[in-house]
C-alpha positions as CSV (number, residue, x, y, z in Angstrom):
1,M,0.2,-0.2,0.0
2,S,0.9,3.6,0.1
3,S,2.4,5.7,2.3
4,I,4.2,9.2,3.2
5,F,7.9,7.2,2.7
6,G,7.0,5.9,-0.7
7,T,6.2,9.2,-1.5
8,M,9.3,10.6,-0.5
9,D,11.2,7.7,-2.6
10,I,8.9,9.4,-5.4
11,A,10.3,12.4,-5.0
12,K,13.8,11.9,-4.7
13,Q,14.2,10.0,-7.7
14,A,12.7,13.3,-9.3
15,L,15.5,15.4,-8.2
16,N,18.2,12.7,-8.8
17,L,16.3,12.1,-12.3
18,T,15.9,16.6,-12.5
19,Q,19.5,16.8,-11.9
20,T,21.3,14.2,-14.1
21,Q,18.8,16.0,-17.0
22,I,20.1,19.2,-15.7
23,E,24.2,17.9,-15.6
24,V,23.6,16.1,-19.3
25,T,21.9,20.1,-20.0
26,G,24.3,21.7,-18.8
27,N,27.1,19.1,-20.5
28,N,25.1,20.0,-23.8
29,I,25.0,23.8,-23.3
30,A,29.6,23.8,-22.9
31,N,30.2,20.8,-25.5
32,A,28.2,23.2,-28.7
33,D,30.9,23.8,-30.3
34,T,32.9,20.8,-29.5
35,P,33.5,19.3,-33.3
36,G,32.2,15.8,-33.4
37,Y,30.1,16.2,-30.2
38,S,26.2,15.1,-30.3
39,R,23.9,16.4,-27.8
40,R,23.1,14.0,-24.8
41,A,19.5,13.4,-23.3
42,V,18.4,11.1,-20.6
43,N,16.3,8.4,-21.3
44,V,13.4,8.0,-18.9
45,E,11.1,5.2,-17.3
46,E,9.0,4.5,-15.0
47,N,9.5,2.1,-12.0
48,Q,7.2,-0.9,-11.6
49,P,3.2,0.5,-10.4
50,I,2.1,-1.1,-6.9
51,N,-0.9,-3.1,-6.9
52,T,-3.2,-2.0,-4.2
53,A,-7.3,-1.7,-4.2
54,P,-7.8,1.5,-5.9
55,G,-5.8,0.3,-8.5
56,Q,-1.9,0.8,-9.4
57,I,-0.1,3.5,-7.8
58,G,3.0,4.5,-9.3
59,T,6.3,4.1,-7.5
60,G,8.0,6.8,-9.2
61,V,10.7,7.3,-12.2
62,N,14.8,6.3,-13.3
63,G,16.9,7.4,-15.5
64,T,18.1,4.6,-17.2
65,E,20.7,5.8,-19.5
66,V,22.3,9.1,-21.0
67,V,22.3,8.6,-24.9
68,R,23.8,10.3,-27.7
69,I,21.1,11.8,-30.0
70,F,22.6,10.3,-33.4
71,D,20.9,9.2,-36.9
72,E,23.3,6.1,-38.5
73,F,21.6,6.3,-41.8
74,V,22.1,9.9,-42.4
75,E,25.3,9.4,-41.7
76,R,26.4,6.4,-43.6
77,Q,24.6,8.8,-46.5
78,Y,27.6,11.6,-45.3
79,M,30.5,9.3,-45.4
80,Q,29.6,8.4,-48.7
81,K,29.6,11.6,-50.2
82,L,32.4,12.9,-47.9
83,S,34.2,10.3,-50.3
84,D,33.2,11.7,-52.9
85,Q,33.9,15.4,-52.4
86,G,37.2,14.5,-51.1
87,M,37.8,12.7,-54.7
88,W,36.5,15.6,-56.5
89,S,38.1,18.3,-54.7
90,S,41.8,16.9,-55.1
91,L,40.8,16.9,-58.8
92,S,39.7,19.7,-59.0
93,S,42.4,21.6,-57.0
94,H,45.6,19.9,-59.5
95,L,43.2,19.9,-63.4
96,Q,43.2,23.3,-62.6
97,S,47.4,23.0,-62.8
98,V,47.4,21.2,-66.0
99,E,44.8,23.5,-67.4
100,M,47.3,26.6,-66.5
101,L,50.5,25.1,-68.3
102,F,47.8,24.1,-71.5
103,N,46.6,27.8,-71.4
104,E,47.2,29.2,-74.7
105,N,46.5,32.8,-74.6
106,Q,49.9,33.3,-73.6
107,E,52.4,34.3,-76.4
108,G,54.3,31.7,-77.8
109,R,52.7,28.9,-76.6
110,L,52.7,25.6,-78.5
111,N,50.4,26.7,-80.8
112,D,51.6,29.7,-81.8
113,V,55.3,27.9,-81.8
114,M,53.2,25.1,-84.3
115,A,52.6,27.8,-86.8
116,Q,55.8,29.4,-86.9
117,F,57.1,26.2,-87.8
118,F,54.8,25.4,-90.6
119,K,55.7,28.8,-91.7
120,D,59.1,28.8,-91.9
121,W,59.2,26.1,-93.8
122,Q,56.9,28.0,-96.3
123,D,59.5,30.3,-96.3
124,L,62.5,27.9,-96.9
125,S,60.2,26.6,-99.9
126,I,60.2,29.9,-101.4
127,R,64.2,30.6,-100.8
128,P,65.2,26.8,-100.5
129,D,69.5,28.4,-100.5
130,D,68.9,31.1,-98.0
131,A,70.9,30.1,-94.9
132,N,69.5,32.9,-92.9
133,V,66.0,31.3,-93.7
134,R,67.0,27.7,-92.5
135,S,69.1,29.2,-89.6
136,A,65.6,30.7,-88.0
137,L,64.0,26.7,-89.3
138,L,66.7,26.1,-87.0
139,G,66.0,27.9,-84.3
140,N,62.0,28.0,-84.3
141,T,62.3,24.2,-84.5
142,Q,64.1,24.3,-81.3
143,S,61.7,26.4,-79.7
144,L,58.3,23.8,-80.8
145,L,60.8,21.4,-79.6
146,E,61.4,22.6,-76.2
147,T,58.2,23.4,-75.4
148,L,56.9,20.2,-76.0
149,G,59.7,19.0,-73.8
150,L,58.6,21.2,-71.5
151,L,54.7,20.4,-70.9
152,A,56.2,16.7,-71.2
153,E,58.0,17.6,-68.5
154,D,55.7,19.1,-66.4
155,L,53.2,17.0,-67.1
156,Q,56.0,14.7,-65.2
157,D,56.6,16.5,-62.7
158,L,52.7,16.6,-61.4
159,A,52.8,13.0,-62.2
160,G,55.7,12.5,-59.3
161,R,54.0,15.1,-56.8
162,M,50.9,13.0,-56.8
163,D,53.5,10.0,-55.7
164,G,54.2,11.7,-53.2
165,Y,51.0,12.8,-51.7
166,I,49.3,9.0,-51.7
167,E,52.0,8.0,-49.9
168,Q,50.9,10.3,-46.8
169,E,47.7,10.1,-47.6
170,V,48.2,6.2,-46.7
171,E,50.0,6.7,-43.9
172,D,47.4,9.3,-42.6
173,I,44.8,6.3,-43.3
174,N,46.9,3.7,-42.0
175,T,47.1,6.6,-38.3
176,I,43.2,6.9,-38.7
177,V,42.5,3.0,-38.7
178,K,45.0,2.3,-36.2
179,Q,42.9,4.8,-33.9
180,I,39.3,3.5,-34.8
181,A,40.3,0.2,-33.8
182,A,41.4,1.4,-30.2
183,L,38.3,3.2,-30.4
184,N,36.6,0.1,-30.7
185,N,38.2,-1.7,-27.7
186,Q,38.1,1.1,-25.9
187,I,34.3,1.6,-26.3
188,A,33.8,-2.3,-26.1
189,V,35.5,-2.6,-22.6
190,S,33.7,0.8,-21.2
191,E,29.7,-0.3,-22.1
192,Q,27.5,-2.4,-20.6
193,P,24.0,-1.9,-19.6
194,G,23.0,1.3,-18.5
195,I,26.1,3.0,-19.0
196,N,27.5,4.5,-23.1
197,A,30.5,5.2,-24.2
198,N,29.2,8.7,-25.6
199,V,32.6,10.3,-25.8
200,A,34.4,7.1,-27.6
201,R,32.1,7.4,-29.9
202,D,31.8,10.3,-30.6
203,E,35.6,10.0,-30.8
204,R,35.1,7.7,-33.1
205,D,32.6,8.8,-35.3
206,L,34.2,12.2,-36.3
207,K,37.5,9.7,-36.9
208,I,35.1,7.7,-39.0
209,R,34.3,11.1,-41.2
210,E,38.0,11.6,-41.5
211,L,39.1,8.3,-42.6
212,A,35.5,8.5,-45.1
213,E,37.3,12.0,-47.0
214,K,40.3,10.1,-47.4
215,L,38.8,6.6,-49.0
216,D,36.0,5.5,-50.2
217,I,34.4,3.2,-46.8
218,N,31.4,1.0,-45.4
219,C,31.1,0.6,-41.8
220,I,29.0,-2.0,-40.3
221,D,28.5,-1.5,-36.7
222,N,28.2,-5.1,-34.9
223,G,27.1,-3.8,-31.3
224,G,28.8,-3.3,-28.7
225,G,31.6,-1.2,-30.1
226,K,32.2,-4.0,-32.8
227,L,32.3,-1.8,-35.1
228,T,33.5,-3.4,-38.9
229,I,34.6,-0.8,-41.6
230,T,35.8,-1.8,-45.3
231,T,36.7,-0.2,-48.1
232,G,34.1,0.4,-51.1
233,G,35.6,-2.4,-52.7
234,G,34.8,-4.9,-49.5
235,Q,38.8,-5.0,-48.0
236,T,38.5,-5.0,-44.2
237,L,40.5,-2.0,-43.4
238,V,38.6,-2.5,-39.0
239,D,37.7,-5.1,-37.0
240,G,36.4,-4.6,-34.1
241,D,39.9,-3.8,-31.5
242,S,41.8,-5.9,-34.6
243,Y,42.8,-3.0,-38.3
244,F,44.5,-3.6,-42.1
245,L,47.0,-1.5,-42.8
246,L,47.2,0.1,-46.4
247,D,51.0,-0.4,-48.0
248,V,52.6,1.8,-51.1
249,Q,54.9,-0.8,-53.0
250,N,56.3,0.2,-55.8
251,P,56.3,-1.4,-59.3
252,K,56.4,-4.8,-59.3
253,A,55.8,-8.3,-61.4
254,T,53.5,-10.6,-60.4
255,T,53.5,-14.7,-61.0
256,Y,50.2,-16.7,-61.8
257,L,50.9,-19.7,-63.5
258,T,49.0,-23.1,-63.7
259,N,48.9,-25.7,-62.5
260,G,51.6,-27.9,-64.1
261,S,53.8,-25.4,-65.2
262,S,57.2,-25.6,-64.4
263,F,58.4,-21.8,-66.1
264,G,58.6,-21.2,-61.9
265,T,61.4,-23.8,-61.9
266,D,63.3,-20.9,-63.1
267,G,62.0,-18.6,-65.2
268,Q,60.8,-15.6,-64.5
269,I,58.7,-12.2,-66.0
270,Y,60.8,-8.4,-66.5
271,F,60.0,-5.3,-67.3
272,S,62.1,-2.0,-66.9
273,G,59.9,1.7,-67.9
274,S,57.0,3.1,-66.7
275,S,53.5,3.4,-67.6
276,S,50.3,5.0,-66.1
277,Y,48.5,1.2,-66.8
278,E,48.0,-2.4,-65.1
279,Y,49.4,-4.8,-67.5
280,T,48.0,-8.1,-67.6
281,I,50.0,-11.2,-69.5
282,K,48.6,-14.3,-70.2
283,M,50.0,-16.7,-72.4
284,A,48.0,-17.4,-75.4
285,D,50.2,-20.6,-77.0
286,A,52.2,-22.7,-74.9
287,G,56.4,-22.5,-75.9
288,A,59.3,-21.7,-75.3
289,V,61.3,-18.1,-74.6
290,D,63.2,-17.7,-78.0
291,A,62.4,-21.1,-79.3
292,V,64.9,-22.5,-82.1
293,A,62.6,-24.7,-84.1
294,P,61.8,-27.3,-84.1
295,A,60.8,-25.6,-80.6
296,T,57.5,-23.7,-80.4
297,Q,57.0,-20.6,-79.5
298,A,55.2,-19.0,-76.5
299,T,52.4,-16.5,-76.9
300,F,50.8,-14.3,-75.1
301,N,47.9,-11.6,-75.0
302,V,48.0,-8.0,-73.1
303,S,45.2,-6.7,-71.1
304,L,45.4,-3.0,-69.9
305,D,42.1,-4.2,-67.8
306,G,42.6,-7.1,-65.6
307,G,41.8,-8.9,-68.4
308,R,38.8,-7.8,-69.6
309,T,40.0,-7.0,-73.2
310,W,42.8,-7.8,-74.4
311,L,44.5,-5.1,-77.3
312,K,43.8,-5.9,-80.9
313,N,45.7,-5.6,-84.1
314,D,44.0,-3.6,-86.6
315,D,41.6,-5.5,-88.0
316,G,39.9,-6.7,-84.7
317,S,42.0,-9.8,-83.9
318,V,43.9,-10.3,-80.6
319,R,47.2,-9.1,-80.7
320,E,50.1,-11.9,-79.5
321,F,53.2,-11.0,-78.4
322,E,56.2,-13.3,-78.5
323,A,57.8,-14.8,-75.4
324,T,61.6,-13.3,-75.2
325,S,64.6,-13.3,-73.5
326,Y,66.4,-9.5,-72.7
327,D,68.0,-9.7,-76.2
328,N,64.8,-9.5,-77.6
329,R,62.8,-7.6,-75.6
330,I,59.1,-6.4,-76.7
331,S,58.0,-3.1,-76.6
332,L,54.9,-2.7,-74.9
333,P,51.3,-0.2,-76.2
334,G,50.9,2.8,-73.5
335,G,53.9,3.9,-72.6
336,E,57.9,3.3,-72.1
337,L,57.7,-0.9,-70.6
338,Q,59.8,-3.1,-72.0
339,V,59.2,-6.7,-71.3
340,W,60.9,-10.2,-71.3
341,F,61.7,-13.1,-69.4
342,G,64.4,-14.3,-68.0
343,T,66.1,-17.0,-65.5
344,K,65.0,-16.3,-61.4
345,D,69.2,-15.8,-61.5
346,D,70.3,-13.7,-64.7
347,I,67.4,-11.0,-66.2
348,N,69.6,-11.6,-69.8
349,G,69.8,-15.5,-69.5
350,V,66.9,-17.5,-71.2
351,P,64.9,-20.1,-68.8
352,T,64.7,-23.5,-70.3
353,H,61.3,-24.3,-68.8
354,D,58.2,-24.3,-71.2
355,L,55.9,-21.6,-70.5
356,E,52.0,-23.2,-70.6
357,Q,48.8,-21.5,-72.0
358,G,47.0,-19.7,-69.3
359,D,50.1,-18.8,-67.3
360,M,49.7,-15.5,-66.5
361,F,51.7,-12.4,-65.5
362,T,51.0,-8.7,-63.9
363,I,52.8,-5.8,-64.8
364,V,52.2,-2.5,-62.2
365,P,54.9,-0.4,-63.4
366,K,54.3,2.4,-61.2
367,D,53.9,2.9,-57.7
368,G,50.2,1.6,-56.6
369,V,48.2,0.8,-53.0
370,Y,47.8,-2.3,-52.2
371,W,46.1,-4.0,-48.8
372,S,47.8,-6.0,-46.6
373,G,45.6,-8.6,-45.0
374,G,48.2,-10.5,-43.5
375,D,52.1,-11.4,-43.3
376,T,51.4,-12.8,-46.8
377,L,48.4,-12.0,-48.4
378,S,49.0,-8.1,-50.2
379,T,45.9,-7.1,-52.8
380,N,47.0,-4.3,-55.2
381,I,43.7,-1.8,-54.8
382,T,45.1,0.8,-56.8
383,T,42.7,2.8,-59.0
384,Q,41.5,1.1,-62.1
385,I,39.6,2.1,-65.4
386,Y,38.2,-0.6,-67.3
387,G,38.0,-0.7,-71.3
388,N,34.9,0.8,-71.2
389,G,35.7,3.4,-68.7
390,E,33.6,2.3,-65.7
391,A,35.7,2.2,-62.6
392,N,37.2,-1.3,-61.2
393,P,34.6,-1.1,-58.0
394,S,37.1,-3.5,-56.5
395,R,39.6,-1.0,-56.2
396,I,39.9,2.7,-54.4
397,T,37.0,4.3,-56.0
398,G,36.5,7.7,-54.2
399,G,38.7,10.0,-51.0
400,S,41.3,12.3,-51.9
401,L,43.2,8.8,-52.5
402,G,40.9,7.9,-55.4
403,G,41.4,11.2,-56.4
404,Y,45.5,11.7,-56.3
405,L,44.9,8.3,-58.4
406,A,42.8,9.0,-61.0
407,F,44.3,12.3,-60.9
408,R,48.1,10.0,-62.0
409,D,47.0,7.4,-63.4
410,E,43.6,8.3,-65.9
411,Y,43.7,11.9,-66.7
412,V,47.4,12.7,-66.4
413,G,48.5,9.7,-68.0
414,E,45.9,10.2,-70.9
415,Y,47.0,13.9,-71.3
416,Q,50.5,12.4,-71.4
417,E,49.9,9.8,-74.4
418,R,48.1,12.4,-76.2
419,L,51.2,14.8,-75.8
420,N,53.5,12.3,-77.0
421,A,50.8,10.7,-79.6
422,L,51.5,15.0,-81.1
423,A,55.0,14.5,-80.7
424,R,55.1,10.7,-82.5
425,G,52.9,11.8,-85.0
426,L,54.9,15.4,-85.5
427,V,58.1,13.5,-86.0
428,W,57.1,10.8,-87.8
429,E,55.3,13.0,-90.7
430,V,58.4,15.3,-91.0
431,N,60.9,12.4,-91.3
432,A,58.7,10.5,-93.7
433,I,59.1,13.8,-96.0
434,H,62.4,15.3,-94.8
435,S,64.2,11.6,-95.5
436,Q,63.3,11.5,-99.3
437,G,64.4,14.9,-100.0
438,S,68.5,16.5,-100.2
439,G,69.7,19.2,-98.9
440,L,72.5,21.5,-100.1
441,Q,75.1,18.9,-98.9
442,A,75.2,15.0,-99.9
443,F,76.4,12.7,-97.5
444,T,79.9,11.0,-97.1
445,D,79.2,8.8,-94.0
446,V,75.3,9.1,-91.9
447,V,74.3,7.0,-88.7
448,G,70.8,6.1,-88.0
449,T,69.2,8.1,-84.5
450,Y,67.0,5.2,-83.9
451,S,68.0,1.7,-82.7
452,V,66.6,-1.8,-82.3
453,T,66.8,-4.1,-79.5
454,T,68.2,-6.9,-81.7
455,S,69.4,-6.8,-85.3
456,D,68.0,-9.7,-87.0
457,V,64.4,-9.7,-85.6
458,A,62.1,-8.6,-88.6
459,L,62.1,-4.6,-88.1
460,G,58.0,-4.5,-88.4
461,T,57.6,-6.6,-85.6
462,A,57.5,-5.6,-82.2
463,G,59.9,-8.0,-81.3
464,S,62.6,-5.5,-83.0
465,G,62.2,-2.6,-80.9
466,L,62.1,0.2,-83.3
467,A,60.4,2.9,-82.4
468,F,58.3,3.3,-85.4
469,A,58.5,0.1,-86.4
470,D,54.5,-0.7,-86.8
471,K,55.0,2.5,-89.5
472,L,57.5,0.6,-92.2
473,Q,55.1,-0.3,-95.4
474,A,56.1,-3.1,-97.9
475,G,57.8,-1.5,-101.1
476,N,61.8,0.1,-101.4
477,L,63.8,3.2,-101.6
478,M,66.0,4.7,-104.2
479,V,69.6,5.7,-103.5
480,S,72.0,7.9,-105.5
481,L,76.0,7.5,-105.3
482,H,77.5,11.2,-106.5
483,D,81.6,11.2,-107.7
484,D,82.2,14.8,-107.3
485,I,85.0,15.1,-109.8
486,S,83.5,13.7,-112.4
487,G,80.0,15.2,-111.9
488,E,78.4,11.1,-112.4
489,T,75.4,10.3,-110.4
490,S,74.6,6.1,-110.2
491,T,71.0,5.7,-108.8
492,T,70.2,2.4,-107.9
493,V,66.6,0.6,-106.2
494,L,67.9,-1.4,-102.5
495,S,67.1,-4.8,-103.5
496,F,66.6,-7.7,-100.6
497,G,67.9,-10.0,-103.1
498,G,66.8,-10.5,-106.6
499,G,64.7,-7.6,-107.2
500,T,62.6,-8.2,-103.8
501,N,62.0,-5.4,-102.3
502,F,61.9,-4.8,-98.8
503,D,59.5,-6.7,-96.2
504,P,58.8,-5.1,-93.1
505,Q,57.4,-8.8,-91.7
506,Q,60.6,-10.1,-92.9
507,H,64.0,-8.2,-93.2
508,S,65.6,-7.2,-90.1
509,L,68.4,-4.9,-89.9
510,E,70.6,-7.2,-90.7
511,D,69.1,-7.8,-94.2
512,V,68.9,-4.2,-94.7
513,Q,72.7,-4.0,-94.1
514,A,72.7,-6.3,-96.7
515,A,71.0,-4.7,-99.2
516,F,73.1,-1.5,-98.5
517,N,76.5,-3.3,-98.9
518,A,75.3,-4.5,-102.1
519,I,75.1,-1.1,-103.7
520,D,78.3,-0.5,-105.2
521,G,80.0,2.3,-103.5
522,L,78.6,2.1,-99.8
523,T,79.3,0.0,-96.6
524,A,76.9,-0.6,-94.1
525,T,77.7,-1.4,-90.6
526,I,76.0,-1.6,-87.3
527,Q,76.8,0.5,-84.9
528,N,75.2,-0.1,-81.4
529,N,72.4,-1.6,-82.8
530,A,72.1,1.2,-85.6
531,L,72.8,1.4,-88.8
532,Y,75.6,3.5,-90.0
533,L,76.4,4.3,-93.7
534,Q,79.5,5.6,-95.6
535,V,81.2,5.8,-99.2
536,D,83.9,3.1,-99.8
537,P,87.1,4.5,-100.3
538,G,87.4,1.9,-102.5
539,T,85.1,3.3,-105.1
540,S,85.2,6.7,-107.4
541,F,81.7,8.2,-105.5
542,S,82.8,10.6,-102.7
543,S,79.1,11.0,-101.6
544,F,75.6,10.2,-101.2
545,S,71.8,10.9,-101.6
546,F,68.7,9.4,-101.3
547,G,65.4,9.5,-103.5
548,Q,62.0,8.1,-102.9
549,D,60.8,5.8,-100.3
550,S,57.5,3.3,-100.2
551,T,58.8,1.8,-96.9
552,G,59.4,4.2,-94.4
553,L,62.9,2.8,-93.8
554,L,64.7,5.9,-93.8
555,A,62.3,7.8,-91.6
556,A,62.3,4.5,-89.0
557,L,65.9,4.3,-88.7
558,G,66.3,7.6,-88.0
559,I,68.8,8.4,-91.9
560,N,68.4,11.1,-93.8
561,T,65.5,13.0,-91.0
562,F,65.1,16.3,-89.6
563,L,63.9,15.3,-85.7
564,D,64.6,12.9,-83.7
565,G,63.1,11.3,-80.5
566,Q,59.6,9.4,-80.2
567,D,57.9,11.1,-77.7
568,A,57.6,14.7,-76.2
569,S,60.5,14.1,-73.8
570,S,62.8,12.9,-75.9
571,L,62.6,15.6,-79.2
572,A,65.6,17.0,-80.7
573,V,67.0,18.4,-84.0
574,N,69.0,15.7,-85.7
575,S,72.4,15.9,-84.5
576,M,73.6,15.7,-88.5
577,V,71.9,18.9,-88.8
578,A,72.2,21.0,-86.1
579,G,75.8,20.6,-86.8
580,N,75.6,22.0,-90.2
581,L,72.1,23.6,-92.0
582,D,73.1,22.1,-95.3
583,Y,71.7,18.8,-94.2
584,I,68.0,20.8,-94.1
585,N,66.8,18.5,-97.4
586,A,64.1,21.4,-99.3
587,G,64.1,19.3,-102.6
588,Q,64.1,15.8,-103.7
589,L,65.8,14.0,-106.3
590,D,65.2,13.2,-109.7
591,A,64.5,9.9,-110.8
592,S,68.3,10.7,-112.4
593,G,69.6,11.4,-109.1
594,V,69.7,14.6,-109.6
595,M,68.7,17.3,-107.8
596,D,67.8,20.8,-109.6
597,S,68.9,24.1,-108.4
598,G,66.0,25.2,-106.5
599,S,63.7,22.5,-105.6
600,N,61.6,23.0,-102.7
601,T,58.9,20.0,-103.5
602,V,60.3,19.0,-99.5
603,A,59.9,22.0,-98.1
604,Q,56.5,22.6,-99.5
605,D,55.1,18.9,-98.8
606,I,56.5,19.6,-94.8
607,A,54.8,23.7,-94.7
608,A,51.3,21.7,-96.6
609,L,51.0,19.3,-93.2
610,Q,49.9,22.4,-91.9
611,Y,46.6,21.8,-92.8
612,T,47.3,17.9,-93.4
613,G,45.3,15.2,-91.5
614,V,46.9,12.4,-89.7
615,A,45.6,9.4,-87.8
616,F,45.9,9.8,-84.3
617,S,45.7,6.3,-81.7
618,T,46.1,6.1,-78.6
619,L,44.6,2.8,-76.4
620,S,42.8,5.5,-74.1
621,S,41.3,7.1,-77.3
622,E,39.7,6.3,-80.8
623,T,41.4,6.6,-83.8
624,S,41.4,10.4,-85.8
625,N,42.4,11.7,-88.4
626,Q,43.0,15.7,-87.7
627,T,46.0,18.3,-88.6
628,L,48.5,18.1,-85.5
629,Q,47.7,21.4,-84.2
630,D,43.9,20.5,-84.7
631,Y,44.8,17.6,-82.7
632,Y,47.2,19.3,-80.3
633,T,43.8,22.3,-79.6
634,A,41.4,19.2,-79.3
635,L,43.7,18.2,-75.7
636,V,43.4,21.5,-75.1
637,S,39.6,21.2,-74.8
638,K,40.2,18.0,-73.4
639,V,41.8,19.8,-70.3
640,G,39.7,22.4,-69.8
641,A,36.6,20.1,-70.4
642,D,37.7,17.6,-67.6
643,T,39.0,20.8,-65.0
644,A,35.5,22.0,-66.6
645,R,34.2,19.1,-65.1
646,S,35.6,18.2,-61.9
647,T,34.6,21.8,-60.9
648,F,31.3,21.2,-61.4
649,N,31.1,17.7,-59.9
650,L,32.9,19.1,-56.6
651,D,30.1,21.8,-56.0
652,Y,27.5,19.6,-56.7
653,Q,29.1,16.5,-54.1
654,Q,29.8,19.4,-51.9
655,S,26.1,21.1,-51.7
656,L,24.9,16.9,-51.7
657,A,27.3,16.6,-48.2
658,E,26.4,19.7,-46.8
659,D,22.7,19.7,-46.6
660,L,23.2,15.9,-45.6
661,R,25.6,17.3,-42.8
662,A,22.7,20.1,-41.7
663,R,20.4,16.8,-41.7
664,Q,22.8,14.7,-40.0
665,D,23.1,18.3,-37.2
666,S,19.2,19.0,-36.5
667,I,19.4,15.7,-35.3
668,S,22.7,15.7,-33.1
669,A,23.8,19.1,-32.4
670,V,23.1,21.6,-29.5
671,N,20.6,23.7,-30.0
672,L,20.9,26.3,-27.1
673,D,17.5,27.7,-28.0
674,E,16.1,24.1,-27.1
675,E,18.6,23.2,-24.2
676,M,17.7,26.7,-23.0
677,S,14.2,25.8,-22.4
678,N,15.1,22.1,-21.2
679,L,17.0,24.0,-18.2
680,I,13.6,25.5,-17.6
681,K,11.7,23.0,-18.0
682,F,14.1,20.9,-15.8
683,Q,14.5,23.4,-13.4
684,Q,10.8,23.8,-13.0
685,S,10.5,19.7,-12.3
686,Y,13.0,20.2,-9.6
687,A,11.3,23.0,-7.8
688,A,8.2,20.5,-8.3
689,A,10.0,17.4,-7.0
690,A,11.7,19.5,-3.7
691,K,7.8,20.8,-3.2
692,L,6.3,16.9,-2.9
693,I,9.5,16.4,-0.1
694,T,8.7,19.2,2.1
695,T,4.2,18.3,1.3
696,A,5.4,14.2,2.2
697,N,7.5,16.2,5.2
698,Q,4.6,18.4,6.5
699,M,1.9,14.9,6.1
700,F,5.0,13.6,8.4
701,D,4.5,15.5,11.0
702,T,1.2,15.9,11.2
703,L,1.1,12.4,11.9
704,L,3.4,13.1,14.6
705,A,1.2,15.9,16.0
706,M,-1.3,13.7,16.2
707,K,1.1,11.1,18.4
708,N,1.7,13.6,20.8
């Protein structure tokens, strides 16, 4: 039954509860500006009633726990937008740096110097013998090449800078992951029924937000502090008080052999050079490395997106490469990557065990980010783009780390590829014309500026290592030898035995050497894997020149060319031309090997390149036919479009993130007006509870007075 003591007990409980509520409210007010603080509230429940004759009588109230007001669903959405915002923020800021490099509004930019280059050739066609015109052409050409080289250098610097950012970001991520795991443990130890580790939970959610800004993540709260965090691709970072770290690893190759393959007994894949791509190499045909008949030659296919698509030939068939040793190493598309197979003890060795069909190798020729799942398990999670433009969902796809990786590999990598395609197109188109011309002075000797990796492999194949192997065509070329004393000229067509024309899929550099040696008056040798030609001193001829060449052989070997190099960073004027302006070819020999005075066809043809379509092809874009200047303008436009898109996406994701943050703050942040209202309410409750004690005390005094 009810009693005065029961009334006093109810009043005491009310006083204790309201005092707790006032303390919690005061703590909310004190932490209104504390980062990551979620407002607190006291959960209240009624005590069990007493059953009496008139009915159940309440026995007071109990504060069960102090809880933090926080919406997990909104927070998960907010984390996703933080990752998106972090990625576009890092992309936008760095793409603006690239856009400044390609700012064509400034005087002396690439389009200007390229236009001047073609104008100089036009001037040379008008005055082919003028030394001043030749000197101006040389100087302006060097300005053009320097401008291209500086662009390439600046892009490479930006890519290299990303490596440092990536390392720092991974270090920061690992620090946060460890802190979250420690907080998980703290929460698990501290919490029990009725006691919540609210401070630790606030701190943990703040750390999770920091992590989400740097990396796309998923969170699963298993209760009791057992929070699991994975990357967007599913790799576990935190599991309770356990954690798994990320690691930046240097370029490396990994081997995946089929069951029964013995290649790993002594064989190993090697590579040199770098690329923004990752390469998957899969053996298409089993066989030996550098096979000699009757042994079967091993061949392989190459994928740049983990095996989803494979590099193809122009006819659409899957491209095959021969498995070769160091001496015959293969240059792969998409960068400066060379690949070969050696032994475990000797990179120059030849493996004795065959490769089997299905044997696979992955090459990551750049610094990559890996997830370490244990002492031996290491998974590559570096951002990767499939052939259809979609991101690999098992890799990093968000956060500032994802932005740095995408900027380095996807954006700068493509800009470098296109800039190199421009440089390559310029070199080839100019040299293809220039190599068929003649200057004011014939040659007594000349050395090719382009070399092969091995001299006995067909020049048109990847195994030759020739920079412009893919440009070679079947056909022939004309060579003229001059007797300066008699004035006689002997013209001949290069023959590969019995009048056979050159075949790039059959003839090697050694075959080309033999063909030149078959010409009376010329001696050909191979020096440092490049062709060297000189007048045979045992004949009456004192010099030689070149005429029409339908093979592209002269341009591909770097003989009688104007430019040297194969990408934007390696461009230069041919050293012979730079040392003697008379080697600038303005005219062309006629069929008899004689050049008329004032001949200007070569200069005219090179000047006409300004308006001539050139086929450009890269691994990241479809083949296009554009002029050199139009192709560069398209590159500038792409940089601008990418920058504008990144800025738009940043603004959009930032707006979404701010909206979600506002929604979360409306739930969990401290509202001082609301807290003041609560404080007044609790103050009144406290006064009422105190009044109840006074009333009960007066009732008790009345009873005592009746006894007396």
